[in-house]
C-alpha positions in Angstrom: -33.2 -8.5 -4.7 -30.8 -6.7 -7.0 -29.0 -5.2 -4.0 -28.6 -8.7 -2.4 -27.4 -10.2 -5.7 -24.9 -7.4 -6.2 -23.6 -7.9 -2.6 -23.1 -11.6 -3.1 -21.3 -11.1 -6.4 -19.0 -8.6 -4.9 -18.3 -10.9 -2.0 -17.5 -13.8 -4.3 -15.2 -11.6 -6.4 -13.4 -10.5 -3.3 -13.0 -14.2 -2.1 -11.8 -15.2 -5.6 -9.3 -12.4 -5.7 -8.0 -13.3 -2.2 -7.6 -17.0 -3.2 -5.8 -16.0 -6.4 -3.4 -13.8 -4.5 -2.7 -16.4 -1.9 -2.0 -19.0 -4.6 0.4 -16.6 -6.4 2.3 -16.0 -3.2 2.6 -19.7 -2.5 3.8 -20.4 -6.0 6.3 -17.6 -6.0 7.7 -18.7 -2.6 7.9 -22.3 -3.7 9.7 -21.3 -6.9 12.2 -19.1 -5.1 13.0 -21.8 -2.5 13.3 -24.7 -4.9 16.7 -25.0 -6.6 17.3 -28.0 -8.9 20.1 -30.2 -7.6 23.1 -30.4 -9.9 24.1 -33.9 -10.7 27.9 -34.2 -10.1 28.1 -38.0 -10.2 29.4 -38.0 -13.8 32.0 -35.4 -13.0 33.1 -37.5 -9.9 33.4 -40.6 -12.0 35.4 -38.8 -14.7 37.9 -37.5 -12.1 38.1 -41.0 -10.7 39.2 -42.3 -14.2 41.7 -39.5 -14.5 43.0 -40.3 -11.0 43.3 -44.0 -12.0 45.5 -43.3 -15.0 47.7 -40.9 -13.0 48.0 -43.4 -10.1 48.5 -46.4 -12.3 51.3 -44.6 -14.2 53.1 -43.7 -10.9 52.7 -47.2 -9.6 54.1 -48.8 -12.8 57.2 -46.5 -12.9 58.1 -46.3 -9.2 57.3 -50.0 -8.4 60.2 -51.0 -10.6 62.5 -48.5 -8.7 61.4 -49.6 -5.3 62.4 -52.7 -3.4 58.9 -53.7 -2.5 57.1 -56.9 -3.4 53.7 -57.0 -5.2 51.9 -58.5 -2.1 53.0 -55.6 0.1 52.1 -53.1 -2.6 48.6 -54.6 -2.9 48.1 -54.2 0.8 48.8 -50.5 0.6 46.3 -50.3 -2.3 43.6 -52.0 -0.3 44.4 -49.8 2.7 44.2 -46.6 0.7 40.9 -47.7 -0.9 39.4 -48.5 2.5 40.3 -44.9 3.7 37.7 -43.6 1.2 35.1 -46.0 2.6 35.5 -44.4 6.0 33.8 -41.2 4.7 30.0 -41.6 5.3 27.9 -42.2 2.2 25.7 -39.1 3.1 28.8 -36.9 2.6 29.4 -38.5 -0.8 25.8 -37.9 -1.7 26.0 -34.3 -0.5 29.2 -33.5 -2.3 28.9 -35.5 -5.5 25.3 -36.8 -5.4 26.4 -40.4 -6.0 24.9 -43.6 -4.8 26.6 -46.4 -3.0 27.8 -48.3 -6.0 29.3 -45.2 -7.5 31.1 -44.5 -4.2 32.6 -48.0 -4.4 33.9 -47.3 -8.0 35.3 -43.9 -6.9 37.4 -45.5 -4.1 38.5 -48.6 -6.1 39.5 -47.0 -9.3 40.3 -43.4 -8.1 41.4 -43.0 -4.6 43.2 -46.4 -4.2 45.5 -46.2 -7.2 46.2 -42.5 -6.8 47.2 -42.7 -3.2 49.3 -45.8 -3.8 51.2 -44.0 -6.6 51.7 -40.9 -4.4 53.0 -43.2 -1.7 55.7 -44.7 -4.0 56.5 -41.2 -5.4 57.1 -39.6 -2.0 59.1 -42.7 -0.8 61.4 -42.3 -3.9 61.7 -38.5 -3.8 62.4 -38.1 -0.1 65.1 -40.8 0.2 68.3 -40.5 2.2 71.6 -42.2 2.9 72.6 -43.1 -0.6 74.8 -46.1 -1.0 76.9 -46.9 -4.1 77.9 -50.5 -4.8 79.8 -51.8 -7.8 78.8 -55.3 -9.2 80.6 -57.4 -11.7 78.4 -58.7 -14.5 78.9 -62.4 -14.8 76.1 -63.3 -17.2 72.7 -62.2 -18.5 69.3 -63.8 -18.9 66.6 -62.3 -21.1 63.0 -62.6 -19.7 60.4 -60.9 -21.9 61.2 -57.2 -22.1 63.7 -57.4 -19.2 67.3 -58.5 -18.8 68.2 -60.2 -15.5 71.9 -59.7 -14.7 73.9 -62.3 -12.9 75.9 -60.1 -10.5 78.8 -60.6 -8.2 78.5 -60.2 -5.2 75.2 -62.1 -5.1 72.0 -60.2 -4.6 69.7 -61.2 -1.8 66.2 -62.6 -2.7 64.4 -59.5 -1.4 66.6 -57.2 -3.6 66.2 -58.9 -6.9 65.0 -55.8 -8.7 68.5 -54.4 -8.5 69.6 -56.8 -11.2 66.7 -56.2 -13.5 67.2 -53.8 -16.4 65.2 -53.1 -19.6 66.4 -54.7 -22.8 66.8 -51.3 -24.4 69.0 -50.0 -21.6 71.1 -53.1 -21.6 71.5 -53.2 -25.4 73.2 -49.8 -25.2 75.6 -51.2 -22.6 76.0 -54.8 -23.7 79.8 -54.7 -23.6 79.9 -53.5 -20.0 81.9 -55.6 -17.5 80.3 -54.1 -14.3 77.5 -51.9 -13.1 77.4 -49.3 -10.4 74.1 -49.2 -8.5 73.1 -46.4 -6.1 70.4 -47.2 -3.6 68.9 -45.1 -0.8 66.4 -45.5 2.1 63.0 -44.2 1.1 60.8 -41.9 3.2 58.6 -44.8 4.3 61.4 -47.3 4.8 61.5 -49.0 1.4 64.9 -49.0 -0.4 64.8 -47.3 -3.8 67.1 -47.6 -6.8 68.3 -44.1 -7.5 70.8 -44.8 -10.4 72.5 -47.5 -12.5 75.7 -46.8 -14.3 77.3 -49.4 -16.6 81.1 -49.5 -16.7 83.0 -50.9 -19.7 
């Protein structure tokens, strides 16, 4: 009887030891395989905000120096924002761990403005065939922070930005009789204003 009891106890101890070792192996394997996913969505949104301010600054500066209307510029903005939507959501989730709504925000406030600003920047920098024209100043009209010059010869309707200068710039040259304006053909076909020189 004692021999049988001892045998069963030993058998149960061995079974318990085997189960315990198996559980430890499974736990160690699970722990070694599992890696917590780093949430990069906040970082992606932060970079989108940075891209927005960079892109917006470029757009504001080079829009005034480029003979392009606001409607055409908005089409480029929409086009560049749509480019980001062509990337599948699963790749956004893999790279940045973002959801659909965060992807929309990234494209609208990050990619769209930044690429639009870069577009205007490249169009301005890589311009060619500069052309210098001298205009006579026949009058001025103040509109907000800008001064609209009445020039001779007349400026065509699509080139109205040529005659717009800041009030600060004009106040320093208020006694000028004429202005020399240098324009050039931009990389993407839009004419840019390279320089203005007032002549007294």
